[in-house]
C-alpha positions, 0 to 999 in steps of 0.5 A: 330319337323320333317316336316309334310308330310301329311295333316289333313284328313277330313271326307270322303264324302259318308262315314257312320257317324260311320267313322267320329270320327276316321277321325276327330282324324287323327293326324293333320299335325304337329303331323304326323312325317316321319317314316322309311320304310323297304329298304328305307331311310326317305327323307332329310328335307329342314330346311326352309321347316321345319321352314315353317311347324312349322310356319303354325301350329302357324300362317297359314296366316304368313306361306302363306306369307312366302311361297309366298315370297319364291316362288318369290325368288326361286320357286321349290317343297319345297316352293310350299309344304310350301304353300300347308301346310300353305293353308291346316292349314287354311282349304283352301283345293282347294288352298292347292291341287293346291300348292301340284300339282304345287310342284309335277310338279316342282319336275322333276326327283325327283320321291320320292318328286313328289310322296309325293306331289301328295299324299298330293294333293290327300289328300287335294282334298279329304278333299275339296270334289273334288273326281275326283281331288283326284283320279287323284292325288292319281293315280299319287302318287301310279304309280310306286315305288317312294312312298315307301312301308310302312305307307306313301304308305298305307295311300295313298291307304287308301285315294284313297279308300275313294275317290273311295267309294265316287264315288261308286266304291266299288270294287276298294275301296276294292282293295285299302283297302286290299293294305292299310291293308298290308302297314299300319296295325297300322292305326285303320282307315284302319280297320274301313273303311275296316269293314264298306265297307265289311258290305256294301258289305254284307261280314259280316265275313270279317266285323267282323274280321276287326272291331275286329282289329279296336277295338284292336287299337282304342277301346276308339273311339266312332265311332269304337265302333258304327261300332262294334255295327252295325256289331254285330247287323247284326250278331244277337249278340245283347249282344255285340251290346248293350255293344258297343252302350252303350260305344260309347254313353258314350265315345262320349257324345254330338257328332252325333256318340253318338246320333246314338249309343243311337238311335240304342240302343233304336231300340234294346230294353231292354235286354231279361229277362232270363227264370228260369231254368227248375229245379228252384222252387219257395221258400216256405214260 
């Protein structure tokens, strides 16, 4: 199993509840694998870091101890990343962000490693609700070309967009989401958040276009269907909205997303009864 180079993404502060289920379904660290990028080679993995990552998945406390012992023996980006990954698995987001920041600073002239660690620091800060810290770290991650184009850079843009939304910077978030779409079009969360932001900015045509992509990629996710229903209702397409809300309520039964879908469905009311055609006549007995 390859080293986890991305963190568990928590629900973004300031985002609509429609986004929460997809955010909760973002792959946990042990499942997020390094992927090759166009014109770039995947980073070389330190076997000790990979072992630490696997241990963090099983026992975060033991991984934290291993990382601290490693730092005492030989400090550097890898042991700091080990510590950050273990702290993240334990849900200690501020400590994880600090470890990743320290690792990035220790990377020296290794720009690729530093950029990845800054991206992880921003992700951890975002998960912990530290939006200024997230923006600062993600700005560093995205400066220059050290973070290669592709999924990794796209998800850094996505994280920065989430932080910017939380800071009420919708224009900045729109620019970052446009970049994320270009680099990580396979991530349904990119399309979902883009659709949600477009709806907030009263760009209903763009919201419809982007929620259709989210449905194509994650049509079995209640939060995607909930947002589809909201956008359809705003466009006066009540039939599509009812179908989306019903499916969201069924798929997400027992969750806040399902509760919201049911509430929206109730607001729409019953489906209208079709009027008889003009040529239809009652049957004589």
